[in-house]
MARZA-992152 format. One line per field, with one value per residue: residue number from 1; residue in one letter; x negated, y, z negated of N, C-alpha, C in turn. Coordinates in nm, 4 decimals. Last residue first. Layout:
pos <- c(NUM, ...)
code <- c(a, ...)
n.c1 <- c(X, ...)
n.c2 <- c(Y, ...)
n.c3 <- c(Z, ...)
ca.c1 <- c(X, ...)
ca.c2 <- c(Y, ...)
ca.c3 <- c(Z, ...)
c.c1 <- c(X, ...)
c.c2 <- c(Y, ...)
c.c3 <- c(Z, ...)
REM end
This chain:
pos <- c(208, 207, 206, 205, 204, 203, 202, 201, 200, 199, 198, 197, 196, 195, 194, 193, 192, 191, 190, 189, 188, 187, 186, 185, 184, 183, 182, 181, 180, 179, 178, 177, 176, 175, 174, 173, 172, 171, 170, 169, 168, 167, 166, 165, 164, 163, 162, 161, 160, 159, 158, 157, 156, 155, 154, 153, 152, 151, 150, 149, 148, 147, 146, 145, 144, 143, 142, 141, 140, 139, 138, 137, 136, 135, 134, 133, 132, 131, 130, 129, 128, 127, 126, 125, 124, 123, 122, 121, 120, 119, 118, 117, 116, 115, 114, 113, 112, 111, 110, 109, 108, 107, 106, 105, 104, 103, 102, 101, 100, 99, 98, 97, 96, 95, 94, 93, 92, 91, 90, 89, 88, 87, 86, 85, 84, 83, 82, 81, 80, 79, 78, 77, 76, 75, 74, 73, 72, 71, 70, 69, 68, 67, 66, 65, 64, 63, 62, 61, 60, 59, 58, 57, 56, 55, 54, 53, 52, 51, 50, 49, 48, 47, 46, 45, 44, 43, 42, 41, 40, 39, 38, 37, 36, 35, 34, 33, 32, 31, 30, 29, 28, 27, 26, 25, 24, 23, 22, 21, 20, 19, 18, 17, 16, 15, 14, 13, 12, 11, 10, 9, 8, 7, 6, 5, 4, 3, 2, 1)
code <- c(s, q, h, k, v, i, f, q, n, l, i, d, f, g, k, e, t, v, i, a, r, l, h, y, e, l, y, s, e, m, l, y, e, m, q, y, k, e, a, p, f, f, m, n, d, k, i, g, t, m, g, t, f, y, m, r, s, i, f, d, i, d, i, n, d, r, f, v, g, t, d, v, g, h, q, l, s, e, q, v, s, s, h, m, k, e, f, q, k, f, k, l, q, a, h, i, k, p, y, y, k, k, l, q, y, q, p, s, t, k, e, n, k, l, h, q, m, v, y, m, k, i, s, y, l, e, e, i, p, n, p, a, n, t, c, i, g, d, i, g, d, c, i, t, d, f, l, n, f, t, v, a, e, v, l, k, t, k, n, s, f, h, v, y, i, t, k, k, s, i, g, l, e, n, a, i, d, d, m, t, v, s, k, f, g, l, t, l, f, l, e, a, s, k, q, i, i, n, e, r, m, i, q, a, c, i, y, m)
n.c1 <- c(0.2677, 0.0659, 0.1173, 0.0757, -0.1943, -0.3082, -0.2483, -0.3885, -0.6512, -0.6743, -0.6462, -0.8716, -1.0750, -1.0598, -1.1520, -1.4065, -1.4639, -1.5519, -1.7196, -1.6726, -1.4034, -1.3667, -1.4721, -1.3103, -1.0612, -1.1092, -1.1586, -0.9105, -0.7384, -0.8550, -0.8324, -0.5539, -0.4695, -0.5910, -0.6865, -0.9328, -0.9355, -0.8646, -1.0223, -1.3463, -1.5602, -1.7669, -1.6322, -1.4418, -1.4496, -1.3283, -1.5157, -1.6560, -1.4982, -1.5170, -1.7983, -1.8375, -1.6798, -1.8242, -2.0703, -1.9929, -1.9170, -2.1601, -2.3175, -2.1727, -2.1763, -2.3262, -2.2171, -2.1955, -1.9435, -1.7106, -1.3606, -1.1834, -1.2129, -1.1566, -1.3918, -1.4067, -1.1823, -1.2546, -1.4667, -1.3274, -1.1682, -1.3622, -1.4758, -1.2568, -1.2325, -1.4822, -1.4812, -1.2502, -1.3131, -1.5563, -1.4790, -1.2917, -1.4536, -1.6186, -1.4296, -1.3448, -1.5769, -1.5982, -1.3624, -1.4137, -1.6279, -1.5176, -1.2760, -1.3056, -1.4129, -1.2896, -1.0239, -1.0214, -1.0712, -0.8477, -0.6283, -0.5620, -0.2023, 0.0187, 0.1036, 0.2703, 0.1051, -0.0409, 0.1172, 0.1077, -0.1616, -0.1666, -0.0173, -0.1809, -0.4053, -0.2905, -0.2352, -0.4940, -0.5910, -0.4102, -0.4657, -0.7155, -0.6713, -0.3218, -0.0754, -0.0479, 0.0101, -0.2051, -0.2547, -0.0239, -0.0644, -0.2935, -0.1883, -0.0233, -0.2137, -0.3589, -0.1682, -0.1484, -0.4082, -0.4192, -0.2236, -0.3521, -0.5768, -0.4582, -0.3149, -0.5247, -0.6714, -0.4834, -0.4665, -0.7208, -0.7141, -0.5269, -0.5119, -0.3936, -0.0901, 0.1250, 0.1614, 0.1601, 0.4239, 0.5473, 0.4620, 0.6099, 0.9369, 1.1175, 1.1854, 1.0115, 0.9376, 0.8259, 0.5978, 0.4584, 0.4089, 0.2531, 0.0219, 0.0016, -0.1448, -0.3826, -0.5615, -0.4427, -0.1639, 0.0946, 0.1329, -0.0129, 0.0824, 0.3561, 0.3397, 0.1983, 0.3835, 0.5840, 0.4402, 0.3566, 0.6046, 0.7099, 0.5301, 0.5930, 0.8608, 0.8243, 0.6788, 0.8684, 1.0618, 0.9166, 0.8793, 1.1494)
n.c2 <- c(-0.3736, -0.2247, 0.0271, -0.0203, -0.0952, 0.1394, 0.3314, 0.2351, 0.2506, 0.5334, 0.6284, 0.5039, 0.6244, 0.8907, 0.8582, 0.7642, 0.8697, 0.7360, 0.6352, 0.3723, 0.3474, 0.4673, 0.2763, 0.0528, 0.1533, 0.1941, -0.0633, -0.1862, -0.0360, -0.0774, -0.3594, -0.4037, -0.2642, -0.4072, -0.7442, -0.9573, -1.1477, -1.0306, -0.8020, -0.8053, -0.6024, -0.5664, -0.5196, -0.3262, -0.0764, 0.0296, 0.0529, 0.2875, 0.5002, 0.4744, 0.5064, 0.7690, 0.9095, 0.8495, 0.9651, 1.2335, 1.2543, 1.1979, 1.4236, 1.6362, 1.5624, 1.3550, 1.3499, 1.4310, 1.4191, 1.1744, 1.2543, 1.3644, 1.6315, 1.8440, 1.8832, 1.6418, 1.6727, 1.8958, 1.7837, 1.5944, 1.7649, 1.9041, 1.6862, 1.6063, 1.8277, 1.8256, 1.5668, 1.5606, 1.7601, 1.6697, 1.4099, 1.4721, 1.6055, 1.3890, 1.2189, 1.3722, 1.3763, 1.1017, 1.0595, 1.2125, 1.0635, 0.8034, 0.6547, 0.3788, 0.3238, 0.4987, 0.4319, 0.1699, 0.2120, 0.3652, 0.1916, -0.1101, -0.1599, -0.0927, 0.1218, 0.1762, 0.2054, 0.4380, 0.6039, 0.4676, 0.4932, 0.7638, 0.7472, 0.5874, 0.7587, 0.9733, 0.8469, 0.7910, 1.0529, 1.1443, 0.9898, 1.1176, 1.3911, 1.4475, 1.5080, 1.6717, 1.8932, 1.9472, 1.7015, 1.6741, 1.8786, 1.7853, 1.5576, 1.6763, 1.8094, 1.5881, 1.4685, 1.6716, 1.6803, 1.4219, 1.4443, 1.6388, 1.5065, 1.3066, 1.4557, 1.5897, 1.3684, 1.2550, 1.4671, 1.4680, 1.2132, 1.2369, 1.5844, 1.8290, 1.8894, 2.0332, 1.9366, 1.6643, 1.6230, 1.6741, 1.4647, 1.2530, 1.3586, 1.2057, 1.0306, 0.9404, 0.6966, 0.7826, 0.9217, 0.7097, 0.5478, 0.7215, 0.7338, 0.4270, 0.2360, 0.0928, 0.2581, 0.3114, 0.1062, 0.0626, 0.2278, 0.4563, 0.5363, 0.5861, 0.8017, 0.9862, 1.0365, 1.1652, 1.3975, 1.5159, 1.5698, 1.7493, 1.9626, 2.0406, 2.1165, 2.3353, 2.5063, 2.5553, 2.6891, 2.9182, 3.0367, 3.0956)
n.c3 <- c(-6.7375, -6.6251, -6.7368, -7.0090, -7.0014, -6.8903, -7.0867, -7.3054, -7.2006, -7.1668, -7.4276, -7.5436, -7.3945, -7.4737, -7.7377, -7.6839, -7.3396, -7.0128, -6.8156, -6.7481, -6.7177, -6.4635, -6.2803, -6.3349, -6.2634, -5.9890, -5.8974, -5.9430, -5.7766, -5.5257, -5.5027, -5.5202, -5.2904, -5.0861, -5.1516, -5.0198, -4.8139, -4.5816, -4.5721, -4.7233, -4.8180, -4.6368, -4.3991, -4.4473, -4.6732, -4.8865, -5.0811, -4.9962, -5.0743, -5.3483, -5.3758, -5.2872, -5.4732, -5.7052, -5.6558, -5.6632, -5.9296, -6.0587, -5.9817, -6.0999, -6.3754, -6.5728, -6.9164, -7.1772, -7.2792, -7.1582, -7.1466, -7.3219, -7.4048, -7.2487, -7.1070, -6.9633, -6.7993, -6.6539, -6.5149, -6.3613, -6.2043, -6.0616, -5.9210, -5.7696, -5.5987, -5.4609, -5.3452, -5.1879, -4.9920, -4.8827, -4.7959, -4.6012, -4.4186, -4.3454, -4.2321, -4.0127, -3.8560, -3.8026, -3.6564, -3.4322, -3.3306, -3.2809, -3.1921, -3.2094, -3.4702, -3.6496, -3.6029, -3.6929, -3.9664, -4.0356, -3.9725, -3.9332, -3.9346, -4.0621, -4.3165, -4.5211, -4.7419, -4.7655, -4.9174, -5.1571, -5.2162, -5.2863, -5.5251, -5.6825, -5.7052, -5.8374, -6.0790, -6.1684, -6.2024, -6.4040, -6.6210, -6.6711, -6.7180, -6.8119, -6.6971, -6.3767, -6.2144, -6.0466, -5.9282, -5.7699, -5.5829, -5.4555, -5.3317, -5.1387, -4.9853, -4.8862, -4.7217, -4.5275, -4.4231, -4.3052, -4.1095, -3.9547, -3.8714, -3.7050, -3.5135, -3.3815, -3.2807, -3.1091, -2.9249, -2.8154, -2.6995, -2.4950, -2.3849, -2.4387, -2.5823, -2.4825, -2.2304, -2.2658, -2.3405, -2.0974, -1.9407, -2.0253, -2.1355, -2.4129, -2.6166, -2.8034, -2.6946, -2.4515, -2.5447, -2.6618, -2.4376, -2.2819, -2.4286, -2.6235, -2.8775, -2.9280, -3.0703, -3.3163, -3.4207, -3.5074, -3.7342, -3.6972, -3.4429, -3.4962, -3.6792, -3.5268, -3.3235, -3.4685, -3.5533, -3.3090, -3.1900, -3.3758, -3.3487, -3.0853, -3.1183, -3.2902, -3.1249, -2.9260, -3.0745, -3.1435, -2.8924, -2.8289)
ca.c1 <- c(0.3975, 0.0717, 0.1219, 0.2051, -0.0928, -0.3211, -0.1949, -0.2432, -0.5930, -0.6903, -0.5507, -0.7362, -1.0591, -1.0257, -1.0193, -1.3113, -1.4946, -1.4577, -1.7345, -1.8122, -1.4638, -1.3251, -1.5210, -1.4567, -1.0858, -1.0702, -1.2650, -1.0305, -0.7105, -0.8448, -0.9619, -0.6447, -0.4162, -0.6355, -0.5811, -0.9012, -0.9762, -0.8046, -0.8799, -1.2557, -1.4369, -1.7982, -1.7464, -1.3964, -1.5322, -1.2465, -1.4193, -1.7146, -1.5198, -1.3844, -1.7306, -1.9091, -1.6455, -1.6827, -2.0626, -2.0469, -1.8171, -2.0461, -2.3569, -2.1972, -2.0501, -2.3684, -2.2163, -2.3309, -1.9939, -1.8314, -1.4832, -1.1540, -1.2632, -1.0470, -1.3403, -1.5101, -1.1912, -1.1364, -1.4922, -1.4294, -1.1058, -1.2697, -1.5582, -1.3067, -1.1220, -1.4415, -1.5932, -1.2609, -1.1918, -1.5441, -1.5821, -1.2515, -1.3455, -1.6782, -1.5050, -1.2507, -1.5189, -1.7066, -1.3843, -1.3021, -1.6471, -1.6214, -1.2879, -1.2625, -1.4543, -1.4363, -1.0692, -0.9955, -1.1628, -0.9825, -0.6510, -0.6655, -0.3353, 0.0108, 0.0005, 0.3312, 0.1910, -0.1031, 0.0906, 0.2382, -0.1094, -0.2392, 0.0282, -0.0473, -0.4191, -0.3435, -0.1240, -0.4017, -0.6555, -0.4212, -0.3385, -0.7061, -0.7479, -0.4639, -0.0970, -0.0898, 0.1108, -0.1435, -0.3573, -0.0493, 0.0529, -0.2984, -0.2888, 0.0333, -0.1073, -0.4239, -0.2156, -0.0298, -0.3532, -0.5143, -0.2072, -0.2208, -0.5944, -0.5498, -0.2450, -0.4180, -0.7343, -0.5345, -0.3492, -0.6732, -0.8110, -0.4943, -0.5418, -0.4510, -0.2183, 0.0779, 0.1736, 0.0372, 0.3171, 0.5778, 0.4139, 0.4693, 0.8412, 1.0706, 1.2827, 1.0689, 0.9950, 0.9469, 0.7010, 0.5020, 0.4816, 0.3849, 0.1020, -0.0281, -0.0384, -0.2695, -0.5975, -0.4791, -0.3065, 0.0434, 0.2004, -0.0311, -0.0598, 0.3150, 0.4160, 0.1421, 0.2543, 0.6129, 0.5037, 0.2577, 0.5076, 0.7787, 0.5379, 0.4566, 0.8270, 0.9036, 0.6202, 0.7416, 1.0961, 0.9629, 0.7620, 1.0697)
ca.c2 <- c(-0.4260, -0.3682, 0.0093, 0.0297, -0.1855, 0.0103, 0.3485, 0.2508, 0.1200, 0.4413, 0.6714, 0.4766, 0.4787, 0.8546, 0.9169, 0.6779, 0.8717, 0.7809, 0.7765, 0.4157, 0.2855, 0.5360, 0.4144, 0.0425, 0.1145, 0.3065, 0.0376, -0.2361, -0.0490, 0.0581, -0.2922, -0.4626, -0.2283, -0.2715, -0.6478, -0.8529, -1.1871, -1.1609, -0.7880, -0.8490, -0.6443, -0.5991, -0.6100, -0.4638, -0.1365, 0.0206, -0.0569, 0.1550, 0.4769, 0.4704, 0.3827, 0.6589, 0.9129, 0.8121, 0.8201, 1.1770, 1.2813, 1.1073, 1.2869, 1.6341, 1.5771, 1.4428, 1.2951, 1.4235, 1.5522, 1.2079, 1.2077, 1.2277, 1.5239, 1.7967, 1.9929, 1.6749, 1.5596, 1.9041, 1.8943, 1.5511, 1.6666, 1.9776, 1.7688, 1.5156, 1.7964, 1.9422, 1.6117, 1.4743, 1.7679, 1.8054, 1.4275, 1.3929, 1.6791, 1.5075, 1.1735, 1.3388, 1.5025, 1.1705, 0.9884, 1.2507, 1.2050, 0.8243, 0.8010, 0.4368, 0.2479, 0.4926, 0.5689, 0.1988, 0.1297, 0.4208, 0.3166, -0.0465, -0.1762, -0.2332, 0.0935, 0.1653, 0.0869, 0.3256, 0.6412, 0.4898, 0.3608, 0.7203, 0.8317, 0.5389, 0.6247, 0.9937, 0.9010, 0.6809, 0.9635, 1.2138, 0.9659, 0.9727, 1.3488, 1.4338, 1.5381, 1.5548, 1.8475, 2.0580, 1.7610, 1.5804, 1.8813, 1.9123, 1.5422, 1.5891, 1.8862, 1.6876, 1.3962, 1.6277, 1.7982, 1.4600, 1.3464, 1.6669, 1.6168, 1.2728, 1.3635, 1.6657, 1.4653, 1.1762, 1.4282, 1.5889, 1.2426, 1.1567, 1.4423, 1.8065, 1.8204, 2.0613, 2.0816, 1.7262, 1.6001, 1.7599, 1.6000, 1.2565, 1.3199, 1.3202, 1.0591, 1.0737, 0.7000, 0.6994, 0.9922, 0.8231, 0.4947, 0.6768, 0.8564, 0.5121, 0.3307, 0.0294, 0.2070, 0.4224, 0.1303, -0.0192, 0.0988, 0.3839, 0.5059, 0.4805, 0.6806, 0.9356, 0.9755, 1.0373, 1.3067, 1.4751, 1.4823, 1.6225, 1.8903, 1.9978, 2.0058, 2.2198, 2.4584, 2.4910, 2.5622, 2.8279, 2.9937, 3.0069)
ca.c3 <- c(-6.7796, -6.5948, -6.5912, -6.9614, -7.0577, -6.8212, -6.9514, -7.3141, -7.2372, -7.0537, -7.3244, -7.5951, -7.3905, -7.3369, -7.7115, -7.7566, -7.4828, -7.1163, -6.8525, -6.7580, -6.8361, -6.5856, -6.2837, -6.3459, -6.4027, -6.0735, -5.8912, -6.0096, -5.9203, -5.5799, -5.4932, -5.6189, -5.4227, -5.1152, -5.1202, -5.1168, -4.9490, -4.6103, -4.6053, -4.6162, -4.8851, -4.7755, -4.3983, -4.4288, -4.5683, -4.7651, -5.0968, -4.9820, -4.9317, -5.2864, -5.4133, -5.2227, -5.3307, -5.6951, -5.6692, -5.5380, -5.8255, -6.0762, -5.9456, -5.9550, -6.3019, -6.4632, -6.7799, -7.1208, -7.2445, -7.2327, -7.0810, -7.2766, -7.4890, -7.3351, -7.1903, -7.0628, -6.8906, -6.7395, -6.6078, -6.4574, -6.2925, -6.1487, -6.0110, -5.8738, -5.6899, -5.5406, -5.4283, -5.3055, -5.0743, -4.9373, -4.8989, -4.7172, -4.4833, -4.4061, -4.3497, -4.1195, -3.9056, -3.8748, -3.7823, -3.5188, -3.3653, -3.3837, -3.1953, -3.0827, -3.3515, -3.6443, -3.5780, -3.5511, -3.8869, -4.0557, -3.8998, -4.0151, -3.8758, -4.0212, -4.2171, -4.3883, -4.7347, -4.6959, -4.7786, -5.0931, -5.1804, -5.1661, -5.4139, -5.6454, -5.6477, -5.7026, -5.9992, -6.1399, -6.1065, -6.2759, -6.5522, -6.6482, -6.6000, -6.8447, -6.8396, -6.4543, -6.3102, -6.1205, -6.0145, -5.8802, -5.6708, -5.5283, -5.4375, -5.2412, -5.0520, -4.9736, -4.8396, -4.6024, -4.4927, -4.4105, -4.2179, -4.0113, -3.9662, -3.8138, -3.6039, -3.4480, -3.3707, -3.2226, -3.0037, -2.8836, -2.8054, -2.6130, -2.3680, -2.3053, -2.6052, -2.6185, -2.2491, -2.2148, -2.4386, -2.2123, -1.9095, -2.0663, -2.0315, -2.3342, -2.5115, -2.8259, -2.8298, -2.4527, -2.4666, -2.7443, -2.5535, -2.2325, -2.4185, -2.5073, -2.8418, -2.8596, -2.9379, -3.2276, -3.3988, -3.3971, -3.7236, -3.8227, -3.4623, -3.4028, -3.7118, -3.6526, -3.2910, -3.4026, -3.6493, -3.4103, -3.1219, -3.3500, -3.4764, -3.1190, -3.0288, -3.3345, -3.2492, -2.8897, -3.0090, -3.2489, -2.9690, -2.7426)
c.c1 <- c(0.5082, 0.2049, 0.1374, 0.2230, 0.0455, -0.2147, -0.1979, -0.1807, -0.4403, -0.6240, -0.5532, -0.6303, -0.9194, -0.9988, -0.9705, -1.1677, -1.3987, -1.5204, -1.6447, -1.8272, -1.6086, -1.3904, -1.4907, -1.5186, -1.2369, -1.0965, -1.2351, -1.1417, -0.8382, -0.8233, -0.9585, -0.7790, -0.5098, -0.5875, -0.6283, -0.7877, -0.9325, -0.8375, -0.8145, -1.1092, -1.3331, -1.6773, -1.7782, -1.5109, -1.5010, -1.3233, -1.3277, -1.6148, -1.5674, -1.3938, -1.5956, -1.8410, -1.7098, -1.6401, -1.9184, -2.0403, -1.8623, -1.9422, -2.2380, -2.2300, -2.0702, -2.2508, -2.2635, -2.3346, -2.1350, -1.8906, -1.6040, -1.2714, -1.2315, -1.0858, -1.2332, -1.4561, -1.2936, -1.1381, -1.3765, -1.4565, -1.2031, -1.2064, -1.4699, -1.3968, -1.1666, -1.3318, -1.5502, -1.3698, -1.2077, -1.4272, -1.5702, -1.3514, -1.2973, -1.5726, -1.5680, -1.3254, -1.4277, -1.6568, -1.4905, -1.3195, -1.5374, -1.6426, -1.3910, -1.2753, -1.4250, -1.4843, -1.2214, -1.0441, -1.1470, -1.0837, -0.7908, -0.7047, -0.4380, -0.1255, -0.0044, 0.2299, 0.2561, -0.0056, 0.0340, 0.2201, 0.0271, -0.1882, -0.0374, 0.0098, -0.2840, -0.3569, -0.1674, -0.2838, -0.5651, -0.4804, -0.3370, -0.5781, -0.7404, -0.5379, -0.2429, -0.1170, 0.0683, -0.0563, -0.2998, -0.1477, 0.0357, -0.1825, -0.2992, -0.0599, -0.0461, -0.3215, -0.2821, -0.0701, -0.2328, -0.4597, -0.2973, -0.1918, -0.4620, -0.5588, -0.3304, -0.3445, -0.6288, -0.5960, -0.3915, -0.5523, -0.7682, -0.5891, -0.5139, -0.4877, -0.2763, -0.0594, 0.1100, 0.0414, 0.1902, 0.4712, 0.4368, 0.4112, 0.6990, 0.9756, 1.2476, 1.1770, 1.0655, 1.0170, 0.8328, 0.6151, 0.5398, 0.4700, 0.2423, 0.0564, -0.0827, -0.1669, -0.4754, -0.5028, -0.3327, -0.1052, 0.1332, 0.0312, -0.0813, 0.1697, 0.3712, 0.2083, 0.1906, 0.4840, 0.5296, 0.3177, 0.4057, 0.6849, 0.6053, 0.4552, 0.6882, 0.8701, 0.6916, 0.6741, 0.9694, 0.9958, 0.8008, 0.9495)
c.c2 <- c(-0.3768, -0.4295, -0.1375, 0.0027, -0.1473, -0.0875, 0.2157, 0.2587, 0.1262, 0.3071, 0.5735, 0.5116, 0.4382, 0.7060, 0.8778, 0.7267, 0.7738, 0.7844, 0.8218, 0.5561, 0.3313, 0.4787, 0.4802, 0.1820, 0.1074, 0.2747, 0.1553, -0.1322, -0.0877, 0.0557, -0.1539, -0.3890, -0.2785, -0.2245, -0.5091, -0.7637, -1.0867, -1.2104, -0.9212, -0.8510, -0.6842, -0.6537, -0.6571, -0.5649, -0.2855, -0.0415, -0.0710, 0.0411, 0.3336, 0.4472, 0.3680, 0.5254, 0.7945, 0.8079, 0.7714, 1.0240, 1.2261, 1.1282, 1.1914, 1.4925, 1.5696, 1.4534, 1.4013, 1.3640, 1.5503, 1.3417, 1.2538, 1.1675, 1.3828, 1.6733, 1.9460, 1.7791, 1.5812, 1.7919, 1.9102, 1.6593, 1.6193, 1.8838, 1.8446, 1.5912, 1.7018, 1.9072, 1.7274, 1.5219, 1.6868, 1.8156, 1.5649, 1.4114, 1.6057, 1.5885, 1.2921, 1.3002, 1.4765, 1.3024, 1.0584, 1.1858, 1.2527, 0.9698, 0.8405, 0.5893, 0.3224, 0.4275, 0.5709, 0.3383, 0.1606, 0.3452, 0.3742, 0.0844, -0.1192, -0.2630, -0.0561, 0.1314, 0.0683, 0.2110, 0.5245, 0.5243, 0.3707, 0.5834, 0.7887, 0.6174, 0.5726, 0.8595, 0.9245, 0.7274, 0.8461, 1.1215, 1.0343, 0.9397, 1.1994, 1.3778, 1.5281, 1.5920, 1.7319, 2.0079, 1.8727, 1.6413, 1.7913, 1.9236, 1.6694, 1.5737, 1.8052, 1.7697, 1.4924, 1.5583, 1.7617, 1.5774, 1.3810, 1.5726, 1.6642, 1.3835, 1.3343, 1.5793, 1.5416, 1.2691, 1.3487, 1.5576, 1.3652, 1.1858, 1.3685, 1.6612, 1.7784, 2.0011, 2.1209, 1.8798, 1.6720, 1.7451, 1.6953, 1.3961, 1.3296, 1.2703, 1.1836, 1.1092, 0.8320, 0.7032, 0.9149, 0.8988, 0.6075, 0.6240, 0.8231, 0.6389, 0.4201, 0.1285, 0.1613, 0.3751, 0.2408, -0.0024, 0.0066, 0.2442, 0.4205, 0.4390, 0.5621, 0.8041, 0.9149, 0.9638, 1.1690, 1.3719, 1.4293, 1.5216, 1.7550, 1.9155, 1.9511, 2.0971, 2.3331, 2.4321, 2.4840, 2.6912, 2.8928, 2.9503)
c.c3 <- c(-6.6870, -6.6334, -6.5542, -6.8127, -7.0058, -6.8690, -6.8754, -7.1750, -7.2454, -7.0840, -7.2075, -7.4910, -7.4378, -7.3218, -7.5721, -7.7345, -7.5514, -7.2560, -6.9679, -6.8155, -6.8565, -6.7110, -6.4180, -6.3633, -6.4299, -6.2215, -5.9838, -6.0101, -5.9964, -5.7315, -5.5574, -5.6196, -5.5326, -5.2523, -5.1630, -5.0676, -5.0553, -4.7518, -4.6395, -4.6610, -4.7806, -4.8513, -4.5406, -4.4295, -4.5593, -4.6477, -4.9752, -4.9921, -4.9092, -5.1350, -5.3470, -5.2510, -5.2574, -5.5489, -5.6532, -5.5403, -5.6905, -5.9656, -5.9512, -5.9079, -6.1501, -6.3664, -6.6807, -6.9798, -7.1854, -7.1868, -7.1617, -7.1978, -7.4453, -7.4170, -7.2886, -7.1612, -7.0001, -6.8433, -6.7054, -6.5619, -6.4009, -6.2518, -6.1103, -5.9719, -5.8013, -5.6406, -5.5190, -5.4007, -5.2019, -5.0346, -4.9648, -4.8314, -4.6093, -4.4812, -4.4222, -4.2466, -4.0249, -3.9337, -3.8674, -3.6557, -3.4601, -3.4251, -3.3011, -3.0755, -3.2212, -3.5142, -3.5615, -3.5135, -3.7384, -3.9697, -3.9154, -3.9470, -3.9732, -3.9606, -4.1874, -4.2793, -4.5976, -4.6687, -4.6989, -4.9455, -5.1146, -5.1213, -5.2826, -5.5267, -5.5990, -5.6316, -5.8553, -6.0531, -6.0695, -6.1694, -6.4158, -6.5730, -6.5691, -6.7221, -6.8828, -6.6004, -6.4004, -6.2350, -6.1015, -5.9799, -5.7913, -5.6269, -5.5218, -5.3597, -5.1659, -5.0510, -4.9388, -4.7317, -4.5788, -4.4914, -4.3362, -4.1278, -4.0251, -3.9176, -3.7275, -3.5502, -3.4502, -3.3277, -3.1276, -2.9722, -2.8855, -2.7294, -2.4989, -2.2782, -2.4705, -2.6476, -2.3832, -2.2185, -2.3949, -2.3202, -2.0273, -2.0420, -2.0856, -2.2263, -2.4318, -2.7243, -2.8584, -2.5873, -2.4692, -2.6744, -2.6376, -2.3474, -2.3671, -2.5125, -2.7262, -2.8062, -2.8590, -3.0844, -3.2975, -3.3698, -3.6222, -3.8175, -3.5875, -3.4236, -3.6255, -3.6908, -3.4150, -3.3679, -3.5886, -3.5057, -3.2225, -3.2838, -3.4602, -3.2486, -3.0617, -3.2501, -3.3000, -3.0137, -2.9736, -3.1906, -3.0753, -2.8191)
REM end
C-alpha cells in the first residue's frame, strides 16, 4: 500500500512538472493534472493539500534532479573548465522543454517558494563552484591568487542576473547565448596560460 502511494505521488509530481514547464505554473489547474493522469482531483489532494504544496514539491524535485546530474558531471569531468561547460550544456538540456519562464512565474505567483529555491540554488552552486575553483588552482588552470569565495559568489550573481528578463529581454537574447558568453567571460578572468589553452581548444572544438 505504501509503495503504491509513493508511486502515485511520484507520478503526480512528474506529470505536474511536465505541465508546469510547458504551460506555466499559473495556467495549469489541479483539474488539468488530474485529467492528464486519468485520476480524480481528490486523489491529488490525498497527496497534496493544495496547489501551492504541489508546486513546492515539483520545484524541489526538479532542483534535486538537476543537482544529482551536476554532481555526476563534477565527478567525471577531466578538468574544471570542461566541467563548467558540461554543466552549462546539461542545464540547457533541462531548459529546452520550457515553453514559459518558470523562474519568473515562480517569483511572481509563489514568491516564498522562489525565495527558498534561490537560497538552495546559492548553497549548492556556492559550494560546488568553490570546489571547482580550488581544483582549478591546484591543477594550474586557474590563477593561484584568486579569491575563491568572492569569485564563487560573483559567478552565482552573474548566472542569476542573465536570467533577469528586465536586463536581458528574451526577444533580444537567447539563453544559450547568454550562458555561453557569461561562462567565457568568467573563465577568461581567472585562467592561467595553461587554462587559456584548454579554454581556447574547447571553444574551437565546441563551435565547430
